[in-house]
VEXFI-392891 format. One record per residue (C-alpha): residue number from 0; residue in one letter; chain; x, y, z. Coordinates in steps of 0.001 Angstrom, whole numbers, plus 500000, padded with zeros to 6 digits. Layout:
BEGIN
NUM|A|A|X|Y|Z $
...
This chain:
BEGIN
0|M|A|375257|455658|880013 $
1|G|A|377695|452338|878368 $
2|F|A|378805|451743|881718 $
3|L|A|374817|451340|883162 $
4|D|A|374558|449002|879851 $
5|D|A|377539|447426|880592 $
6|A|A|376078|446639|884685 $
7|K|A|372759|445990|883208 $
8|D|A|373514|442992|880660 $
9|A|A|375760|441620|883236 $
10|A|A|373031|441811|885504 $
11|E|A|370824|439686|883021 $
12|A|A|373751|437896|882472 $
13|T|A|373906|436399|886240 $
14|G|A|370597|436151|886621 $
15|K|A|370362|433752|883606 $
16|K|A|373014|432099|885269 $
17|V|A|371736|431693|888767 $
18|G|A|368442|430658|886862 $
19|E|A|370160|428158|885316 $
20|W|A|371973|426561|888226 $
21|A|A|368657|426155|890249 $
22|D|A|366645|424235|887231 $
23|D|A|370020|422678|887128 $
24|T|A|369789|421909|890562 $
25|K|A|366095|420998|890647 $
26|E|A|366883|417903|888265 $
27|R|A|369510|416502|890259 $
28|I|A|367631|416677|893484 $
29|G|A|364830|414994|891403 $
30|D|A|367237|412302|889719 $
31|K|A|368684|411375|892905 $
32|V|A|365287|410722|894990 $
33|D|A|364499|408908|891510 $
34|E|A|367965|406764|892126 $
35|L|A|367042|406081|896247 $
36|K|A|363189|405258|895231 $
37|A|A|364348|402936|892320 $
38|D|A|367245|401017|894616 $
39|A|A|363992|400821|897360 $
40|D|A|361783|399327|895408 $
41|V|A|365001|396946|894202 $
42|K|A|365259|396210|897926 $
43|R|A|361581|395482|898746 $
44|A|A|361352|393027|895830 $
45|E|A|364758|391420|897177 $
46|A|A|363382|390991|900456 $
47|D|A|360540|389483|898906 $
48|R|A|362502|386983|897284 $
49|D|A|364549|386003|899777 $
50|R|A|360839|385757|902020 $
51|V|A|359309|383780|899334 $
52|H|A|362628|381565|898602 $
53|A|A|362944|380879|902592 $
54|K|A|359604|379873|902914 $
55|N|A|359562|377668|900148 $
56|E|A|362562|376011|901159 $
57|Y|A|361122|375453|904769 $
58|K|A|357391|373732|903021 $
59|E|A|360253|371614|900887 $
60|K|A|361835|369703|904131 $
61|L|A|358329|369265|906000 $
62|R|A|357341|367474|903026 $
63|E|A|360431|365647|903396 $
64|D|A|360070|364394|907118 $
């Protein structure tokens, strides 16, 4: 019976490790998705800022003429 108990314990430990690995992987993927979303938001904000800046420069040049 010792061999069967050892095999059962090993299988349970392996199952636990696989579960932890799956949870960690899921969390890493979620973190990467959040990071990509944040980067996209920053790029969108920078593009908006640049657009407004260009518009304001153009309007300022029109005022000077």
